[in-house]
C-alpha positions as a LaTeX table, in Angstrom:
\begin{tabular}{lrrr}
\hline
Residue & $x$ (\AA) & $y$ (\AA) & $z$ (\AA) \\
\hline
Met1 & 110.35 & 101.05 & 73.72 \\
Phe2 & 108.12 & 103.50 & 71.86 \\
Ala3 & 106.02 & 106.42 & 72.92 \\
Ile4 & 102.81 & 107.58 & 71.45 \\
Gly5 & 101.23 & 110.81 & 72.22 \\
Leu6 & 99.88 & 114.25 & 71.19 \\
Ala7 & 102.56 & 117.15 & 70.50 \\
Thr8 & 102.09 & 120.12 & 72.38 \\
Gly9 & 103.75 & 122.40 & 69.76 \\
Cys10 & 106.45 & 122.25 & 67.21 \\
Ser11 & 108.56 & 124.57 & 69.30 \\
Ala12 & 108.07 & 123.07 & 72.61 \\
Pro13 & 111.22 & 121.45 & 74.33 \\
Ala14 & 111.29 & 117.68 & 74.01 \\
Val15 & 110.73 & 116.96 & 77.71 \\
Pro16 & 108.17 & 114.54 & 79.25 \\
Val17 & 105.05 & 116.00 & 80.75 \\
Ala18 & 104.94 & 115.18 & 84.47 \\
Ala19 & 101.71 & 113.22 & 85.57 \\
Pro20 & 99.49 & 115.01 & 87.96 \\
Ser21 & 100.18 & 114.61 & 91.54 \\
Arg22 & 98.04 & 112.11 & 93.46 \\
Ala23 & 97.13 & 111.83 & 97.10 \\
Pro24 & 98.78 & 108.86 & 98.65 \\
His25 & 96.50 & 105.81 & 98.77 \\
Pro26 & 95.47 & 104.82 & 102.62 \\
Pro27 & 96.67 & 101.52 & 104.17 \\
Ser28 & 95.61 & 98.55 & 102.11 \\
Pro29 & 94.45 & 95.38 & 103.53 \\
Thr30 & 97.13 & 93.05 & 104.40 \\
Val31 & 97.97 & 90.01 & 101.96 \\
Ala32 & 100.75 & 87.69 & 102.32 \\
Pro33 & 103.20 & 88.28 & 99.17 \\
Ala34 & 104.04 & 85.52 & 96.91 \\
Pro35 & 107.74 & 84.70 & 95.89 \\
Arg36 & 108.94 & 87.38 & 93.52 \\
Gln37 & 109.77 & 86.25 & 89.89 \\
Thr38 & 112.66 & 88.21 & 88.09 \\
Val39 & 111.72 & 89.97 & 84.81 \\
Thr40 & 114.20 & 90.91 & 82.23 \\
His41 & 112.99 & 94.09 & 80.30 \\
Arg42 & 113.22 & 94.17 & 76.55 \\
Pro43 & 112.34 & 98.02 & 75.20 \\
Arg44 & 111.01 & 98.11 & 71.71 \\
Ala45 & 112.93 & 100.23 & 69.20 \\
Ser46 & 111.15 & 103.10 & 68.36 \\
Pro47 & 111.39 & 106.72 & 67.42 \\
Pro48 & 111.92 & 109.38 & 70.37 \\
Pro49 & 108.83 & 110.11 & 72.09 \\
Leu50 & 106.84 & 113.10 & 70.97 \\
Val51 & 106.12 & 115.99 & 73.60 \\
Ala52 & 102.80 & 114.66 & 74.91 \\
Ala53 & 99.64 & 115.72 & 76.59 \\
Ala54 & 99.07 & 112.10 & 77.14 \\
Asn55 & 101.22 & 108.86 & 75.62 \\
Val56 & 101.66 & 105.20 & 76.02 \\
Val57 & 105.04 & 103.45 & 76.23 \\
Val58 & 105.17 & 99.90 & 75.43 \\
Ser59 & 107.85 & 97.40 & 76.40 \\
Asp60 & 108.21 & 93.81 & 76.67 \\
Val61 & 109.41 & 91.71 & 79.53 \\
Arg62 & 110.63 & 88.33 & 80.06 \\
Thr63 & 109.84 & 86.42 & 83.25 \\
Thr64 & 111.83 & 83.74 & 84.97 \\
Asp65 & 109.79 & 80.78 & 83.41 \\
Gly66 & 109.87 & 82.32 & 79.84 \\
Ala67 & 106.80 & 83.90 & 79.60 \\
Leu68 & 106.93 & 87.29 & 77.35 \\
Ile69 & 104.66 & 89.97 & 79.03 \\
Thr70 & 103.98 & 93.19 & 77.17 \\
Leu71 & 103.57 & 96.15 & 79.38 \\
Ala72 & 101.83 & 99.69 & 78.33 \\
Val73 & 102.42 & 102.40 & 80.61 \\
Phe74 & 99.96 & 105.47 & 80.24 \\
Arg75 & 101.82 & 108.60 & 81.05 \\
Gly76 & 100.91 & 112.37 & 80.82 \\
Ser77 & 97.15 & 113.27 & 81.43 \\
Pro78 & 95.27 & 110.08 & 79.60 \\
Arg79 & 91.49 & 110.13 & 79.74 \\
Phe80 & 90.15 & 106.62 & 80.25 \\
Val81 & 86.44 & 105.65 & 79.16 \\
Leu82 & 84.49 & 102.43 & 79.98 \\
His83 & 82.67 & 101.01 & 77.12 \\
Ser84 & 79.83 & 98.62 & 77.34 \\
Gly85 & 79.96 & 95.51 & 74.91 \\
Ser86 & 76.91 & 94.48 & 72.73 \\
Gln87 & 76.45 & 91.45 & 75.02 \\
Asp88 & 78.16 & 92.02 & 78.03 \\
Pro89 & 77.40 & 93.54 & 80.54 \\
Gly90 & 74.04 & 93.59 & 78.69 \\
Ser91 & 71.30 & 95.16 & 76.85 \\
Gly92 & 69.81 & 96.93 & 79.96 \\
Ala93 & 73.18 & 98.77 & 80.37 \\
Leu94 & 73.23 & 99.67 & 76.58 \\
Gln95 & 69.86 & 101.40 & 77.20 \\
Leu96 & 71.48 & 103.84 & 79.56 \\
Val97 & 75.07 & 104.58 & 78.79 \\
Glu98 & 76.83 & 106.52 & 75.97 \\
Ala99 & 79.86 & 104.53 & 75.56 \\
Gly100 & 78.68 & 101.30 & 73.58 \\
Pro101 & 80.18 & 98.49 & 71.82 \\
Ala102 & 82.31 & 100.66 & 69.27 \\
Val103 & 84.59 & 103.77 & 69.63 \\
Ser104 & 82.70 & 106.85 & 68.67 \\
Thr105 & 83.78 & 109.30 & 66.11 \\
Ser106 & 84.57 & 112.07 & 68.57 \\
Glu107 & 86.77 & 109.32 & 70.67 \\
Arg108 & 88.36 & 108.13 & 67.49 \\
Arg109 & 90.24 & 111.68 & 66.90 \\
Arg110 & 92.06 & 111.47 & 70.30 \\
Leu111 & 92.35 & 107.94 & 70.63 \\
Ile112 & 95.84 & 106.46 & 71.63 \\
Ser113 & 94.98 & 102.91 & 72.98 \\
Ala114 & 92.38 & 100.51 & 73.90 \\
Phe115 & 92.34 & 97.50 & 75.76 \\
Asn116 & 89.89 & 94.45 & 77.12 \\
Gly117 & 87.83 & 94.58 & 80.24 \\
Gly118 & 87.11 & 91.76 & 82.89 \\
Phe119 & 85.42 & 88.65 & 83.06 \\
Lys120 & 81.63 & 88.45 & 81.94 \\
Leu121 & 79.35 & 89.51 & 84.79 \\
Ser122 & 77.80 & 86.28 & 84.86 \\
Ala123 & 81.09 & 84.83 & 86.30 \\
Gly124 & 80.37 & 86.86 & 89.53 \\
Ala125 & 83.91 & 87.98 & 89.80 \\
Gly126 & 82.73 & 91.84 & 90.89 \\
Gly127 & 80.57 & 94.56 & 89.91 \\
Tyr128 & 80.20 & 97.03 & 87.37 \\
Glu129 & 79.24 & 100.95 & 87.06 \\
Gln130 & 79.29 & 102.70 & 83.97 \\
Glu131 & 78.59 & 106.49 & 83.71 \\
Gly132 & 77.05 & 106.51 & 87.29 \\
His133 & 74.69 & 103.56 & 86.38 \\
Val134 & 75.22 & 100.49 & 88.69 \\
Val135 & 74.75 & 97.55 & 86.81 \\
Ala136 & 76.07 & 94.89 & 89.07 \\
Arg137 & 76.44 & 95.78 & 92.65 \\
Leu138 & 80.28 & 96.71 & 93.74 \\
Leu139 & 81.66 & 94.58 & 96.26 \\
Pro140 & 84.09 & 95.79 & 98.96 \\
Gly141 & 87.54 & 94.23 & 99.02 \\
Leu142 & 87.62 & 93.62 & 95.16 \\
Ala143 & 90.17 & 95.08 & 92.95 \\
Ser144 & 88.80 & 97.81 & 91.05 \\
Leu145 & 89.30 & 100.32 & 88.12 \\
Val146 & 87.58 & 103.38 & 89.11 \\
Ile147 & 87.44 & 106.18 & 86.50 \\
Asp148 & 86.14 & 110.03 & 87.75 \\
Arg149 & 83.91 & 112.20 & 85.68 \\
Ser150 & 87.14 & 113.99 & 84.09 \\
Gly151 & 88.39 & 110.59 & 82.97 \\
Arg152 & 91.10 & 109.83 & 85.24 \\
Ala153 & 91.48 & 106.41 & 86.41 \\
Asp154 & 92.79 & 104.60 & 89.63 \\
Val155 & 93.17 & 101.06 & 90.25 \\
Gly156 & 92.99 & 99.96 & 94.00 \\
Val157 & 90.80 & 98.19 & 96.38 \\
Trp158 & 86.88 & 99.07 & 96.44 \\
Gly159 & 86.22 & 100.08 & 100.05 \\
Ser160 & 90.09 & 100.46 & 101.11 \\
Gly161 & 91.36 & 103.62 & 99.63 \\
Leu162 & 88.80 & 103.80 & 96.91 \\
Pro163 & 86.79 & 105.73 & 96.15 \\
Arg164 & 88.73 & 108.53 & 97.29 \\
Pro165 & 86.88 & 110.94 & 99.54 \\
Gly166 & 84.72 & 113.18 & 97.65 \\
Glu167 & 85.35 & 111.59 & 94.34 \\
Ala168 & 83.21 & 111.99 & 91.74 \\
Val169 & 82.94 & 108.32 & 90.55 \\
Trp170 & 81.86 & 107.81 & 87.10 \\
Ser171 & 82.55 & 104.25 & 86.08 \\
Val172 & 84.06 & 101.22 & 88.14 \\
Arg173 & 85.33 & 97.68 & 86.81 \\
Gln174 & 85.71 & 95.24 & 89.26 \\
Asn175 & 87.40 & 91.78 & 88.75 \\
Leu176 & 88.50 & 89.41 & 91.58 \\
Pro177 & 90.69 & 90.37 & 94.63 \\
Pro178 & 93.86 & 92.16 & 93.96 \\
Leu179 & 96.64 & 90.61 & 91.89 \\
Val180 & 99.24 & 92.80 & 93.30 \\
Leu181 & 98.80 & 94.56 & 96.63 \\
Asp182 & 101.05 & 97.03 & 98.27 \\
Gly183 & 103.58 & 96.57 & 95.78 \\
Gln184 & 104.14 & 92.87 & 96.08 \\
Pro185 & 102.29 & 89.88 & 94.04 \\
Ser186 & 99.65 & 88.34 & 96.13 \\
Ala187 & 100.01 & 85.01 & 97.80 \\
Ser188 & 97.14 & 83.72 & 95.69 \\
Ala189 & 98.85 & 84.75 & 92.61 \\
Ala190 & 100.72 & 81.48 & 92.54 \\
Asn191 & 97.55 & 79.66 & 92.64 \\
Trp192 & 96.57 & 79.86 & 88.85 \\
Gln193 & 93.37 & 78.08 & 89.08 \\
Gly194 & 92.00 & 80.75 & 91.30 \\
Trp195 & 92.10 & 83.11 & 88.46 \\
Gly196 & 89.41 & 82.07 & 86.17 \\
Ala197 & 88.51 & 78.92 & 84.13 \\
Thr198 & 91.14 & 78.53 & 80.78 \\
Leu199 & 90.65 & 76.66 & 77.68 \\
Gly200 & 91.76 & 73.07 & 77.93 \\
Asp201 & 92.29 & 73.78 & 81.81 \\
Arg202 & 95.73 & 74.89 & 81.06 \\
Glu203 & 98.28 & 77.20 & 83.30 \\
Tyr204 & 99.62 & 79.03 & 80.65 \\
Val205 & 96.98 & 80.78 & 78.50 \\
Ala206 & 96.18 & 84.44 & 77.32 \\
Arg207 & 95.97 & 86.86 & 80.20 \\
Ser208 & 95.78 & 90.63 & 80.95 \\
Ala209 & 95.94 & 92.81 & 83.86 \\
Leu210 & 95.80 & 96.36 & 85.03 \\
Gly211 & 97.63 & 98.38 & 87.79 \\
Glu212 & 98.78 & 101.73 & 88.90 \\
Asp213 & 102.23 & 102.39 & 90.05 \\
Ala214 & 103.76 & 104.57 & 92.51 \\
Ser215 & 103.57 & 107.71 & 90.41 \\
Gly216 & 99.92 & 107.25 & 89.48 \\
His217 & 100.41 & 105.96 & 86.06 \\
Ile218 & 98.10 & 103.20 & 84.88 \\
Val219 & 99.97 & 100.22 & 83.58 \\
Phe220 & 98.34 & 97.33 & 81.39 \\
Ala221 & 100.11 & 94.08 & 81.10 \\
Ala222 & 99.37 & 91.00 & 78.95 \\
Ser223 & 100.64 & 87.91 & 77.24 \\
Met224 & 99.22 & 85.39 & 74.92 \\
Ser225 & 100.98 & 82.60 & 77.31 \\
Ala226 & 101.55 & 83.42 & 80.66 \\
Thr227 & 100.24 & 82.55 & 84.49 \\
Pro228 & 98.75 & 85.09 & 87.02 \\
Gln229 & 102.21 & 84.99 & 88.85 \\
Asp230 & 103.90 & 86.18 & 85.76 \\
Leu231 & 101.60 & 89.26 & 85.37 \\
Ala232 & 102.02 & 90.00 & 88.96 \\
Ala233 & 105.61 & 89.83 & 88.88 \\
Ala234 & 105.88 & 91.93 & 85.77 \\
Leu235 & 103.51 & 94.57 & 87.33 \\
Ala236 & 105.22 & 94.71 & 90.63 \\
Asp237 & 108.68 & 94.96 & 88.93 \\
Val238 & 107.51 & 98.32 & 87.27 \\
His239 & 106.59 & 99.44 & 90.77 \\
Val240 & 102.87 & 98.77 & 90.58 \\
Arg241 & 101.33 & 99.45 & 93.70 \\
Thr242 & 98.06 & 97.60 & 93.38 \\
Gly243 & 97.08 & 95.16 & 90.29 \\
Met244 & 94.06 & 93.44 & 89.01 \\
Glu245 & 93.38 & 90.56 & 86.56 \\
Leu246 & 91.41 & 91.48 & 83.76 \\
Asp247 & 90.19 & 88.90 & 81.09 \\
Ile248 & 91.94 & 85.81 & 80.04 \\
Asn249 & 91.80 & 83.16 & 77.18 \\
Pro250 & 92.95 & 84.33 & 73.56 \\
Glu251 & 89.82 & 85.52 & 72.13 \\
Trp252 & 89.37 & 88.30 & 74.87 \\
Val253 & 92.87 & 89.67 & 75.37 \\
Gln254 & 93.81 & 92.77 & 73.40 \\
Leu255 & 95.94 & 95.83 & 73.32 \\
Asp256 & 95.88 & 98.32 & 70.49 \\
Val257 & 97.98 & 101.54 & 70.14 \\
Ala258 & 98.34 & 104.53 & 67.79 \\
Arg259 & 101.37 & 106.46 & 67.28 \\
Val260 & 99.78 & 109.71 & 67.25 \\
Pro261 & 96.02 & 110.62 & 68.56 \\
Gly262 & 93.49 & 109.36 & 65.87 \\
Gly263 & 96.02 & 107.62 & 64.08 \\
Pro264 & 95.98 & 104.09 & 62.75 \\
Leu265 & 95.80 & 101.55 & 65.68 \\
Thr266 & 98.38 & 98.44 & 65.58 \\
Ser267 & 98.34 & 95.32 & 67.67 \\
Ala268 & 100.79 & 95.82 & 70.52 \\
Leu269 & 100.53 & 92.40 & 71.78 \\
Pro270 & 102.53 & 89.54 & 70.12 \\
Gly271 & 100.14 & 86.76 & 68.95 \\
Gln272 & 97.00 & 88.81 & 69.52 \\
Trp273 & 94.22 & 87.00 & 68.03 \\
Arg274 & 91.64 & 89.88 & 67.47 \\
Pro275 & 92.42 & 92.62 & 64.86 \\
Ala276 & 93.65 & 95.95 & 66.02 \\
Gly277 & 90.37 & 97.61 & 64.73 \\
Gln278 & 87.89 & 95.36 & 66.47 \\
Tyr279 & 86.86 & 97.87 & 69.11 \\
Leu280 & 86.39 & 100.46 & 66.29 \\
Leu281 & 83.92 & 98.06 & 64.46 \\
Gly282 & 82.28 & 97.24 & 67.61 \\
Trp283 & 82.78 & 94.36 & 70.10 \\
Ser284 & 80.80 & 91.99 & 72.20 \\
Arg285 & 82.47 & 92.43 & 75.75 \\
Asp286 & 83.53 & 95.69 & 77.79 \\
Phe287 & 86.62 & 97.30 & 76.99 \\
Val288 & 88.66 & 100.50 & 77.90 \\
Thr289 & 89.55 & 103.60 & 75.65 \\
Val290 & 92.34 & 105.68 & 76.45 \\
Leu291 & 92.42 & 109.03 & 74.92 \\
Ala292 & 94.78 & 112.13 & 74.67 \\
\hline
\end{tabular}
């Protein structure tokens, strides 16, 4: 396990900074839980974590069917930014928003991580809002990443707990119904064919997901060979309350991290196809940056 972040001062005591307190989520829709899988945690060896305003802790878990899942837990007070790709959500969005297909110079100095977004909007898996501009209509009942004007993020169900009352919503990325709800894998997680078209119509392919745990930390999960149920089990095992599937198939699944804000990016996902600097150069699909 390793932690990446921004030191608050050379004389500060090496203790983690608590995440900001969050109001409890209102009750979520009832979804029958799927059978839980057992996961075995395999923390990555690393130097002791820095005292940080924002950091990411990366670890690997092994599910009962042998899938290797990488988890990235974003702690402290990170700022999340939704980026539009060069092709998706489309040229119309690019004319309206500032966060485009490549990481900006100002972001680069604070960048601690970046990861992929969801399905192409043409797949009809949900709505999309960026920087106050609704590109595709937001749909109630779908799992949603919601980012407010300060960059704080939540993962929940649109219309059932999100947006929070009075929240200054800035960006929203929806993708399918919840993969995890009320801390349990959804019953539909066991039906892999309901979670997107895969290369070769295979069950075990590259997949990614995002969730929020009981402490308010955002958690990214991904694997180059896993099922939706594998991701749901791994997220539930680290106390994620609500989780959503993001993009799938090897061309699109990506997690990059830097050991210090603005430092060199490395691929945190074993077997990742795309280079760690892809989002610095520019990319065709939407993605999310995490800033200290």
